[in-house]
C-alpha positions as CSV (number, residue, x, y, z in Angstrom):
1,M,51.3,53.8,115.2
2,E,50.5,57.4,114.4
3,K,47.1,57.1,116.2
4,K,48.7,55.6,119.3
5,E,51.3,58.4,119.4
6,K,48.6,61.0,119.0
7,K,46.6,59.4,121.9
8,K,49.7,59.4,124.1
9,K,50.4,63.0,123.3
10,G,46.8,63.9,124.0
11,K,46.9,62.1,127.4
12,K,50.2,63.8,128.2
13,K,48.8,67.2,127.4
14,W,45.7,66.7,129.5
15,F,47.8,65.4,132.3
16,I,50.0,68.5,132.4
17,I,46.9,70.8,132.3
18,G,45.3,68.8,135.1
19,G,48.5,69.1,137.2
20,I,48.6,72.8,136.7
21,A,44.9,73.1,137.8
22,I,45.6,71.0,140.9
23,V,48.5,73.3,141.9
24,I,46.4,76.4,141.4
25,I,43.5,74.9,143.4
26,G,45.9,73.9,146.1
27,F,47.4,77.3,146.2
28,V,44.0,78.9,146.5
29,V,43.0,76.5,149.3
30,I,46.3,77.2,151.2
31,M,45.7,81.0,150.8
32,N,42.2,80.7,152.2
33,M,43.4,78.6,155.1
34,M,46.1,81.1,155.9
35,N,43.7,84.0,155.7
36,A,41.3,82.1,158.0
37,Q,44.0,81.4,160.5
38,N,45.8,84.8,160.1
39,I,49.0,83.1,158.9
40,T,51.5,85.3,157.0
41,M,52.4,84.1,153.5
42,P,56.1,83.1,153.2
43,V,58.1,84.4,150.2
44,N,61.7,83.6,149.2
45,V,64.1,86.5,149.4
46,T,67.8,87.1,149.0
47,Q,70.1,89.9,149.9
48,A,71.4,92.5,147.5
49,L,75.1,92.1,147.7
50,N,78.4,93.5,146.5
51,G,80.6,91.3,144.3
52,D,82.4,90.9,141.0
53,I,80.4,90.4,137.8
54,T,81.7,89.6,134.3
55,Q,79.5,89.9,131.3
56,T,80.4,87.8,128.3
57,V,79.0,86.9,124.8
58,E,79.1,83.3,124.1
59,S,79.4,82.1,120.5
60,S,80.9,79.4,118.3
61,G,82.6,79.7,115.0
62,T,85.4,78.3,112.9
63,V,89.2,78.5,113.1
64,A,90.7,80.4,110.2
65,S,94.0,81.9,109.2
66,E,94.7,85.7,109.5
67,E,97.4,85.5,106.9
68,K,96.4,84.1,103.5
69,K,98.3,84.4,100.2
70,V,97.4,83.2,96.8
71,Y,100.6,82.5,94.8
72,F,100.4,83.3,91.1
73,A,102.5,82.4,88.1
74,Q,105.2,85.1,87.6
75,V,105.8,84.1,84.0
76,N,104.3,82.5,80.9
77,G,105.7,79.0,80.7
78,K,105.5,75.4,81.6
79,V,105.4,74.2,85.2
80,N,108.3,71.8,85.4
81,S,107.9,70.6,89.1
82,L,105.2,71.3,91.7
83,N,106.3,70.2,95.2
84,V,103.1,71.1,97.2
85,T,99.8,69.3,97.8
86,A,96.6,70.4,99.5
87,G,97.0,70.1,103.3
88,A,100.8,70.0,103.3
89,N,102.8,72.0,105.8
90,V,105.5,74.2,104.2
91,K,108.2,76.4,105.7
92,A,109.3,79.9,104.7
93,G,112.2,79.8,102.2
94,E,111.1,76.5,100.5
95,N,111.2,76.5,96.7
96,V,108.1,74.6,95.7
97,V,107.6,75.4,92.0
98,S,110.1,75.3,89.1
99,Y,109.6,76.2,85.4
100,D,110.8,74.8,82.1
101,L,113.9,77.1,81.7
102,E,115.0,75.8,78.3
103,S,111.9,77.2,76.4
104,L,112.0,80.4,78.4
105,E,115.7,81.0,77.7
106,S,115.0,80.4,74.0
107,E,112.2,83.0,74.1
108,L,114.5,85.4,75.9
109,K,117.2,85.2,73.2
110,K,114.6,85.8,70.5
111,V,113.3,88.9,72.3
112,E,116.8,90.2,72.8
113,L,117.7,89.8,69.1
114,E,114.4,91.5,68.1
115,A,115.2,94.4,70.4
116,K,118.7,94.7,69.0
117,A,117.4,94.7,65.4
118,N,114.7,97.2,66.2
119,S,117.3,99.4,67.8
120,Y,119.4,99.4,64.7
121,G,116.4,100.3,62.5
122,I,115.3,103.0,64.8
123,D,118.8,104.5,65.0
124,A,119.0,104.6,61.2
125,T,115.7,106.3,61.0
126,V,116.6,108.9,63.6
127,T,119.9,109.6,61.8
128,G,118.0,110.3,58.6
129,L,115.6,112.6,60.4
130,N,118.5,114.4,62.0
131,E,120.2,114.9,58.6
132,S,116.9,116.3,57.2
133,Q,116.8,118.7,60.1
134,R,120.4,119.7,59.6
135,K,119.9,120.4,55.9
136,S,116.8,122.4,56.6
137,S,118.7,124.5,59.2
138,E,121.6,125.0,56.8
139,A,119.2,126.0,54.0
140,A,117.5,128.5,56.3
141,A,120.9,130.1,57.1
142,N,121.8,130.2,53.4
143,Y,118.4,131.7,52.6
144,D,118.9,134.5,55.1
145,E,122.4,135.2,53.5
146,A,120.9,135.1,50.0
147,V,118.2,137.6,51.0
148,K,120.9,140.0,52.2
149,Y,122.9,139.7,48.9
150,V,119.8,140.1,46.8
151,A,119.1,143.3,48.7
152,H,122.7,144.4,48.3
153,Y,122.9,143.8,44.5
154,N,119.4,145.4,44.0
155,E,120.8,148.5,45.6
156,C,124.0,148.3,43.5
157,V,122.1,148.0,40.3
158,G,119.9,150.9,41.3
159,Q,122.8,153.1,42.0
160,I,124.6,152.3,38.7
161,N,121.4,152.8,36.7
162,A,121.0,156.2,38.4
163,Q,124.5,157.2,37.4
164,L,124.1,156.0,33.8
165,S,120.8,158.0,33.7
166,K,122.7,161.1,34.8
167,A,125.5,160.5,32.3
168,N,122.9,160.1,29.5
169,E,121.2,163.3,30.6
170,L,124.5,165.3,30.6
171,S,125.3,163.8,27.2
172,G,122.0,165.1,25.8
173,Q,122.5,168.5,27.4
174,A,126.0,168.7,25.7
175,A,124.7,167.7,22.3
176,A,121.9,170.3,22.6
177,L,124.4,173.1,23.6
178,Q,126.8,172.1,20.8
179,A,123.9,172.4,18.3
180,E,123.0,175.8,19.7
181,I,126.6,177.0,19.6
182,K,127.0,175.9,16.0
183,E,123.8,177.7,15.1
184,L,125.0,180.9,16.8
185,E,128.4,180.7,15.1
186,A,126.7,180.6,11.8
187,K,124.6,183.6,12.6
188,L,127.6,185.5,13.9
189,V,129.4,184.9,10.5
190,A,126.5,186.7,8.9
191,K,126.5,189.4,11.5
192,P,130.0,189.7,12.9
193,E,129.3,193.0,14.6
194,S,126.3,191.7,16.6
195,E,127.2,192.0,20.3
196,K,124.1,190.2,21.3
197,L,125.0,187.1,19.4
198,K,128.5,187.3,20.7
199,D,127.2,187.4,24.3
200,K,124.7,184.6,23.7
201,L,127.4,182.4,22.1
202,E,129.8,183.0,25.0
203,K,127.1,181.9,27.5
204,K,126.3,178.8,25.7
205,Q,130.0,178.0,25.4
206,D,130.4,178.5,29.2
207,E,127.4,176.2,29.8
208,L,128.9,173.5,27.5
209,K,132.1,173.7,29.5
210,K,130.2,173.1,32.7
211,V,128.3,170.2,31.2
212,N,131.5,168.7,29.9
213,K,133.2,169.1,33.2
214,E,130.2,167.4,34.9
215,Q,130.3,164.5,32.3
216,E,133.9,163.8,33.3
217,K,132.6,162.5,36.6
218,Y,130.9,159.6,34.9
219,N,132.8,156.8,33.1
220,V,129.9,155.3,31.1
221,A,132.0,152.3,30.0
222,E,133.0,151.4,33.6
223,L,129.4,151.9,34.8
224,Q,128.0,149.7,32.2
225,S,130.6,147.0,33.0
226,A,129.7,147.3,36.8
227,L,126.0,147.1,35.9
228,E,126.6,143.9,34.0
229,V,128.5,142.4,37.0
230,C,125.9,143.5,39.6
231,S,123.0,142.3,37.5
232,G,124.7,138.9,37.1
233,D,125.3,138.6,40.9
234,L,121.7,139.7,41.6
235,A,120.4,137.1,39.3
236,E,122.6,134.4,40.9
237,Y,121.5,135.3,44.5
238,K,117.9,135.5,43.5
239,A,118.2,131.9,42.2
240,R,119.9,130.8,45.4
241,K,117.2,132.5,47.5
242,D,114.5,130.6,45.7
243,Q,116.4,127.4,46.0
244,Y,117.1,127.8,49.8
245,E,113.5,129.0,50.4
246,A,112.2,125.7,49.3
247,A,114.8,123.7,51.2
248,K,114.6,125.5,54.4
249,E,111.0,124.5,55.0
250,A,111.5,121.5,57.4
251,D,109.0,118.6,57.5
252,P,106.7,119.6,60.4
253,S,106.3,115.9,61.3
254,I,110.0,115.3,62.0
255,G,109.6,116.1,65.7
256,S,106.8,113.6,66.0
257,Q,108.6,111.0,64.0
258,K,111.7,111.3,66.3
259,A,109.4,111.1,69.4
260,Q,107.8,108.0,67.9
261,Q,111.1,106.4,67.2
262,S,112.3,107.2,70.7
263,A,109.1,105.6,72.2
264,L,109.5,102.5,70.0
265,K,113.1,102.2,71.2
266,E,112.0,102.5,74.8
267,V,109.3,99.9,74.3
268,S,111.8,97.5,72.7
269,R,114.2,98.1,75.6
270,L,111.4,97.5,78.2
271,T,110.3,94.3,76.4
272,A,113.8,92.9,76.5
273,E,114.2,93.9,80.2
274,T,110.8,92.3,81.1
275,A,111.8,89.1,79.3
276,Q,115.1,89.1,81.3
277,E,113.3,89.8,84.5
278,N,110.8,87.0,83.8
279,F,113.6,84.6,83.1
280,R,115.3,85.5,86.4
281,K,111.9,85.0,88.2
282,A,111.6,81.6,86.4
283,Q,115.1,80.7,87.6
284,N,114.2,81.5,91.2
285,G,110.9,79.5,91.0
286,V,108.3,80.0,93.7
287,V,109.6,80.5,97.2
288,I,107.4,80.3,100.3
289,D,107.1,83.5,102.3
290,F,105.9,82.2,105.6
291,N,105.3,79.0,107.5
292,G,101.8,77.6,106.8
293,I,99.6,75.0,105.3
294,V,98.7,74.7,101.6
295,S,94.9,75.0,101.5
296,S,94.4,74.5,97.8
297,V,96.4,73.7,94.6
298,D,95.2,75.0,91.3
299,V,97.7,73.6,88.7
300,A,99.6,70.4,88.0
301,E,103.1,69.5,86.9
302,G,103.6,69.9,83.1
303,Q,100.8,72.5,82.8
304,T,101.5,75.6,80.7
305,V,100.4,78.7,82.6
306,T,100.2,82.4,81.8
307,E,101.4,85.1,84.1
308,G,98.8,85.7,86.8
309,T,97.5,82.1,86.8
310,P,96.7,81.0,90.4
311,L,99.1,78.2,91.5
312,F,98.2,77.5,95.1
313,T,97.0,79.1,98.3
314,L,99.0,79.3,101.5
315,E,97.5,80.0,104.9
316,S,99.4,80.7,108.1
317,L,99.0,78.5,111.2
318,E,101.0,81.0,113.3
319,K,98.5,83.9,112.8
320,V,95.1,82.4,113.3
321,K,91.6,83.6,114.5
322,A,88.3,82.3,115.5
323,A,85.7,83.6,113.1
324,I,82.3,84.0,114.8
325,S,79.0,85.7,114.2
326,V,77.0,87.9,116.6
327,S,73.4,89.2,116.5
328,K,72.4,92.8,116.5
329,Y,71.6,92.5,120.2
330,D,75.2,91.8,121.1
331,L,76.7,94.5,118.8
332,E,76.4,97.2,121.4
333,K,78.4,95.1,123.9
334,I,81.4,94.3,121.8
335,A,84.4,96.4,120.8
336,I,87.9,96.0,119.3
337,G,90.5,94.9,121.9
338,Q,88.1,93.0,124.2
339,K,89.6,89.8,125.7
340,A,88.2,86.3,125.1
341,K,88.7,82.7,125.9
342,V,88.8,80.4,122.8
343,S,88.2,76.6,123.2
344,I,89.5,74.5,120.3
345,N,89.8,70.8,120.2
346,G,89.5,70.5,124.0
347,K,92.1,73.2,124.7
348,E,91.7,76.8,125.8
349,Y,93.5,79.8,124.3
350,D,93.7,83.5,125.0
351,G,92.1,85.7,122.4
352,T,91.5,89.4,121.5
353,L,88.6,90.8,119.4
354,S,90.5,92.1,116.3
355,A,87.9,92.9,113.7
356,I,84.2,93.6,113.3
357,N,82.7,93.3,109.8
358,K,80.5,96.3,108.9
359,I,78.2,94.2,106.7
360,A,75.7,91.9,108.2
361,Q,74.9,88.6,106.5
362,A,71.8,86.4,107.0
363,N,72.3,83.0,108.6
364,Q,70.4,79.8,107.7
365,S,67.5,81.1,109.7
366,G,67.5,84.4,107.8
367,T,68.7,86.3,110.9
368,P,71.2,89.1,110.1
369,M,74.5,88.3,111.8
370,V,77.7,90.3,111.9
371,N,81.1,88.5,111.4
372,V,83.6,89.1,114.2
373,D,87.3,87.9,114.3
374,I,88.9,86.8,117.5
375,H,92.7,86.8,117.2
376,I,94.3,83.8,119.0
377,E,97.2,84.9,121.0
378,N,99.0,81.6,121.7
379,P,98.4,79.1,118.8
380,D,100.1,75.7,118.8
381,D,100.1,72.4,116.9
382,N,96.7,71.5,118.4
383,I,95.0,74.1,116.1
384,F,93.6,73.0,112.8
385,L,92.0,75.3,110.2
386,G,88.3,74.8,109.6
387,I,87.5,73.1,113.0
388,E,85.0,74.5,115.5
389,A,86.0,77.1,118.1
390,K,83.9,78.1,121.1
391,V,84.4,81.7,122.2
392,S,83.6,83.4,125.5
393,L,84.1,87.1,124.8
394,E,84.5,89.3,127.9
395,T,82.4,92.4,127.1
396,A,82.3,94.1,130.5
397,K,83.5,93.5,134.0
398,K,82.7,95.3,137.3
399,E,84.3,94.7,140.7
400,K,82.7,95.2,144.0
401,T,79.4,96.3,142.5
402,L,75.9,95.8,143.8
403,M,73.9,93.0,142.2
404,I,70.8,90.8,142.5
405,P,69.6,87.6,140.8
406,V,68.3,88.1,137.3
407,E,64.9,86.7,138.2
408,C,64.3,89.4,140.7
409,V,64.2,92.1,138.1
410,N,60.8,93.1,136.7
411,S,59.9,95.6,133.9
412,D,56.9,97.6,133.0
413,M,56.1,100.8,131.3
414,N,57.8,102.8,134.0
415,G,61.1,100.8,133.7
416,D,62.9,98.2,135.8
417,F,61.8,97.5,139.4
418,C,62.0,94.8,142.0
419,W,60.1,93.8,145.2
420,I,61.8,94.0,148.5
421,V,60.6,93.1,152.0
422,V,61.1,95.7,154.7
423,D,59.9,94.7,158.2
424,G,57.7,92.1,156.7
425,I,56.0,94.4,154.3
426,V,56.4,94.2,150.5
427,T,57.7,97.4,148.9
428,R,58.3,98.2,145.2
429,R,61.7,99.7,144.3
430,E,62.5,101.4,141.0
431,I,66.0,100.4,140.0
432,E,68.6,101.3,137.3
433,T,70.4,98.2,136.0
434,G,73.8,97.8,134.4
435,I,75.6,94.7,133.0
436,S,74.2,91.2,133.5
437,T,75.1,87.6,133.5
438,D,73.1,84.3,133.3
439,T,72.3,84.6,136.9
440,Y,73.0,88.2,138.2
441,M,72.1,91.7,137.2
442,E,74.1,94.8,138.2
443,V,72.1,97.4,140.1
444,L,73.3,101.0,139.6
445,S,70.7,102.7,141.8
446,G,67.6,102.0,143.8
447,L,68.9,99.4,146.2
448,N,71.4,99.1,149.0
449,E,73.6,96.3,150.0
450,G,71.7,93.9,152.4
451,D,68.2,94.8,151.0
452,K,66.0,91.7,151.0
453,V,64.9,91.2,147.4
454,V,62.0,88.8,146.6
455,T,63.0,86.0,144.4
456,D,59.7,84.1,144.3
457,M,57.9,85.4,141.2
458,T,55.1,82.7,141.4
459,V,53.4,84.8,144.1
460,A,51.2,87.7,143.2
461,L,52.7,90.6,145.1
462,E,51.2,93.9,145.9
463,E,52.6,97.1,147.5
464,G,52.1,96.9,151.3
465,M,51.4,93.2,151.4
466,E,52.5,91.5,154.7
467,V,54.7,88.5,154.1
468,M,57.1,86.2,155.9
469,P,60.6,86.5,154.2
470,V,62.4,83.2,153.8
471,E,66.0,84.0,153.1
472,E,68.1,82.1,150.5
473,S,71.8,81.9,150.4
474,A,73.3,83.9,147.5
475,G,76.8,82.3,147.3
476,E,79.9,83.5,149.0
477,N,80.6,87.2,148.1
478,G,78.3,86.9,145.1
479,E,79.1,84.4,142.5
480,E,80.8,85.5,139.3
481,A,78.6,84.4,136.3
482,N,78.4,84.8,132.5
483,T,75.7,86.0,130.2
484,T,73.3,83.7,128.4
485,A,73.7,85.8,125.2
486,V,74.6,83.0,122.8
487,S,74.9,84.2,119.2
488,E,73.6,81.9,116.5
């Protein structure tokens, strides 16, 4: 069988080559005959015309939701009931998940009791720390007072000692004078006529009177009694000073300890509040936020979950898009806000280009493609997520613009050009092109409306060649066509 197929393919190949050769030979024969008979070669032409042209990018993709939400468990607990299944339609406000409240309520009471017990212990600790601070402050005040009294009684003792010293000094002076007087009186008994001794005795007696008079200022007994009292008070306040000095030094860590206790109390309070909030969440269950379809379910009834466990995924059917991919050649044509027509399940919808992904991804052929989202303006019950969508994206539109068939446009190193026929003579025209469709190319400059443009590209044309133009009809007012740029 393989040999027969190869033989058939070989015959077919030679048949095609032979056919091409016959056409070429026939063309050469006709040309020679025409030249021999001076017959002008006919070429097909069409007029450059004004019309409307719309450029589009054609692609296909998949219908997807624009609003997608994964619902997570709000609490640690057991799923009591789960009223959703994959593929099910749900409405906003439906309560679809409930938790085992009995175990959660028991846990809540436990947490609240622990918080209360912790609060009592913390309050007691803080009270003790406050009392220590109070005693320290009181001792500091008493210390300052003791320091003042110590200074006072030191001064008092010093003054009394100074007076006693003076009294003792006067007493010594009086005793010395009395001894001198006694000695002079003895000498005067021996020499009663001596005036010198009399004068000296009189002076000493006068000095003694002065000393005695000075001594009267000091009551030694009272001073000694006062010294005893002041010395006793001084000793007492010195002892108090030493006692308060030790007590006034507050524990430097008390401030940190109080801050720690305050933080522990706040943690305990927050833990209790969190448990209360979790219980309220569990009581409310899981409520649907928007109308949609459940695309996946990740848990089952009776399953114990932790906070943050995925429960199910909800996707909107009211906010949908066609997710397509475009190649790098189409990127320069597309922009946010462009309008599109989206065909889904045999029905057409209006669309708007809403997002262009900035990261290209290779398709199955390895070609880098950019993901593009087309928002569907008027979705209905005919739309299903995941089915194919065909998109015709309008990338540019010109009205009453000059255009020619795409096959008329040629390119070389100098740019775009086309052949036109003027009075039966072939002329090359350099042109500037704009947007294009499958069938037409916009001409921005280089041609005028009504110019006869050669459409027959099978003929070897040269500047100045004489031809017979055969005009083709271009469609009324220039047909509106779409691009062939189909993204993979």
